[in-house]
N, C-alpha and C positions, 0 to 999 in steps of 0.2 A: 504493500499499499504506499502511496505517496505520503511523505511526512508533512507536518505542519510547516516546517521550514522550506520544504520544496514548494509549497503553496505560496509562501511569503513573497518570493521574488516576482512571479508573474502578476500577482495582485498589485504589488506596489508599482511595478512597471506600467501597468494599465492606469493606475491612479496618476502617475506622472504625466501620462498622455492626456488624461481627462481634465486635470485640475492644475492650472498654472501656479497655484499657491503651494502645491506639495513640493517639498524638497527632502531628499534622502541623505542622511549623514551616516557614514560607516567609519569603523576603525580597523581597517584591513579585513577583519572577519566578514565573510560573505561577499566581498567585493567582486569576486569572479562571476557571480550570478548576475551582475549588473553592468557588464562590459558594454553591451549594446545600448543600454539605457544611459550610461555615462557619455557615450559617443553622441547620442541624440540630444542629451540635455546636460552639457558639460557644466552649466551654471547651477544645476539643481540636483546633481549627484556628486557628493563631496566626500572624499576619503581623507580623513585627517591623520591617518597613520595610527600607530599604537599610542594614542594619547587620549585616554577615555575621559579625563577631566575636561580637556578641550572639546571633546565630542559633545558633551552635554552643554558646556558653556556656549559653544557655537550655535547649538540648537536654540538656546534661550535668546541669543542675540537675533537670530533669524526670525524667531517667533515675534519678537518685539517690532520687527519691520513689517509684520503682516503675513508672513509665510506660515505654512503648516508643516513643521519638521516631523519626519519619521526617522527615528534613531534606532540603530540595530547593532548589537553585538551579544556576546554571551552574557547571561544573567549576572554572573559574578563581576564582570567588568562594566556592566550597564547600571547596576543599582548599588552594589557595595563599594567598588573602587572610587566612583565619582559621587558618593552620596552627598558630600558637601555641596556640590554643584546642583544636584537634584533638589536639595533642600533650599538653597539660596538663589541660584541662577533662575531656576524654574519656579520653585515655590514662593520665595520671598518677593520675587518680581511679578508674580502672578502671570507667568509666561507659559503658554500651553505647548505641549509636544506629545507625540505618540512614541513611547518607548517600547520597542519590540525585542524581547529577549530570546535566546536559544539556550540549549544545554540546561534545561530546568532541573533543579535539585541535584540529582546525581546521574543525569542522562549520559554523560560520558565519563565513566569511572576511570578509564585509563588516563584521563587528564589530571587526576588527583584532586586534592582538596582545593587547590587554587581555581579549579574550574567547576566547583560546586557551589550552589547558592540556594539551599533550602530555606534560608531566612529572608528571601527577597520580599515576599508579600508582607511578612511581619515588619520589616524595616519601613516599607512604604506606608504601612499602617500607622506609623508615628507622625506622618505628615497629613496636612488637611487638603481635601479637595481632589483626591485622586480617584479615578475610576480604574478598576482592576478586572481584566478579562482573563479567564483561564479556560480556553477551548479544550474540548476533549476529542476532537477529530479534525483532520485537515479542512473539511468543508466548513466546519464551525469557525475555524481559524480565519478562513477567507471572509466569511460574513462579518466576523467581529473586527477584523482589520479595516474593512470598508466602513463599518459603523464608527470606529474610533477616529478615522481620518475625517469623517464627515461631522464629528461631534463639535462643531464650532471651533473654539480655541481652548478646549478643555485639556487637562492633564490626564493622559490615559497610559496605562501599562498593559501590554498584551503579552502573555507568558506562553511561549511555544515550547512544546515538548516532543521528544521521540515517542513517549508513551501515548497511546491513543486507544480509543474505544473502536469496536468493529464497525459500528454504524453511526452516522451523524443524527442529531436531533435538531428541530428548529430552534433557533436562538434569536433573541431580540436585543441583547445587550443590556437587559434590565432585570428581568424576573427569573426566579427559580421555576422549574418545570416539574410537575408531578408525573412520575413514571410508574409508580406502584402505590397502591393504597392498602393500609392496614389499620389496626386499632391498638397496637401494642408498643407504640413508640414511633419516632421519626428519625430517619437517617438521611443526612444531607451529604450527597456525593459530589465532589468538586471536580469538574473537568475529566481528565483521563482515568480517574479511579472508578467511574461509573460501572464498567463491565465487571470489575472485581467485586464491587458492592452488591450488584444484582446477583451475581453467583453466590456470594456469601450470605445473602438474606433470602435465598430461595426457600420457600416453605415457612419463613418467619412472618408473623403477623405484624408487619411494620410498613409504614409509609416511606417511600424513597423519593426525595426531592433531588433534582439535578440542577447544579449551579455552575454556570459558566461565566457569570459576572458576580463577583464576591464583594466588591466595593463599588457603589453602596450596597450594603447587605440587605437582602430582600426580607425585611422584618415582617411585612404583611403576609407573605407566603408561609413563613415559618409559623406564625400565629395561627393562620387558618389550618394548617396541617395538624398542629398540636390540639386544636379544639376537637378534632375528630379522632386523633390517634393517641392522645395523651402527651404529657409533657416530659417524657424521657427522650432526649435528643442526643444523637451521635453525629459528630461532624468528621467526615473522612476527607482530608485534604492532602494533596500531593506535595506539600511543602511542610514547613515546621508544624509539628503537632501543637494544637491549641491556639493557632493563630486567630481563629474566628470565635473562640469560646466567649470572649467578652461581648462580641456583637450578639451572640445568641442569648447570653444572660441578659443583656439590655432589652432584647426583644420580648423576653418573658419575665421581666422584672416585677410585674404585678401579680404573678401566679407562682405557686410552688412548682419547682421543676429540677431536673438533673441534666447536666450536660457532660458528655464525654468527648474530648477532642483527640482524634487519631490522626497521625501523619508521620512525618520524618522526625526521628528522635534527635536530641541534641548531641548525643555521643558521637564523636567522629569515628567512622569505620575506616581503619587505616590500610586495609588491603584493597587493591583495585577491584578485583572481581569483575563480574558481569552485571549489567543493568538488572536482570532478573533476581540476581542474588542480593542486590541492595534492596529491592522491593520487598523480598522475603524477610531480610534482616530487620527491616523497619516495621514489619508486621502489616504490610499493605497488600499482601497476596490474599486470595479469596479464603483460603483455609484459616489463616491467622485472623482475618477480619471476622469470619463467622464465630470463632471462639470468643473474641472480645466483644462483638456486638451482642451475641447471644447471652453471654454471661451478664452484661450490663442490663439488658432489657429484662432478663429473668429476675435479677435482683430488684428491679423496679416494680415487679409484680408483687413483691412482698411488702408488708407494712413498713412505713417510715421512708424518709428521704435522706439521701446522702448529698454532700456538697459536690459542686462541679469538679471535674478532674480533667487533666490532659492525658491521662493514661500513662502507663510505664514506657520508658525508652527501651528499645530492643538492644540487647547487650552484645551481640556478636557480629563479626564481619567474616565473610568467606571469600 
């Protein structure tokens, strides 16, 4: 199957043709996919070299002139390394841009910890005014990329991943989608973890919500789901475990509830391994998810409530 990043280049190339405001900024990574676009639009395809702080700073400057910058590199180089520029050049100056990352979380284990960024969404969550899209399929990535570029002058992060679900679902850049209904709890599956969550919850009496836009958090959808399915909520996110626990707690602040946040653990797994081994080591494979979701919802069926949790970190690397 074509990857989300494979879809990125043709979509942005078409956007460069369609909208004279669109400008693409690169830092070497991904430049080969835009050779023809750079020839056709030398003033709107800019490769700054391996200078990620400049990458974001230049995008902010272009945004202030009325352009719509699309900025692309690996997540660790796009959000973490130039975070001061993201915070000040874009945020403080209220300059909009579309940041499009690749190598989500641990997509490229051979690159080591320098090329991993499971904390990217949590880091952006410390800033005001960001929209965050986490597509789960290349078709969804294309839709959300177009939505992001067309979103006026907003600050938007689009998180592309090698992990993907088998089939796309309709996405609108705003709302969670109900894909399964039950009465024994609510599981929110973010982006590419949906297939694993559906396999893990097969036969369990739970509602499954699918989220491809996680900021702003769809409070209304979660409240509607819990009214029918109960207020035990499991968040399964393909990045740092617990990133959206506070948002879920805020959504349900006026009712007794429990929240379990599952995702990538904080412990660094120091062996390269394969992508699938990292998924399993962090408990994001279907078997591990079934154990953890099943235990949590079963406990909720007994009297009493427990406080919110982000769940245990997985301890091993392979």
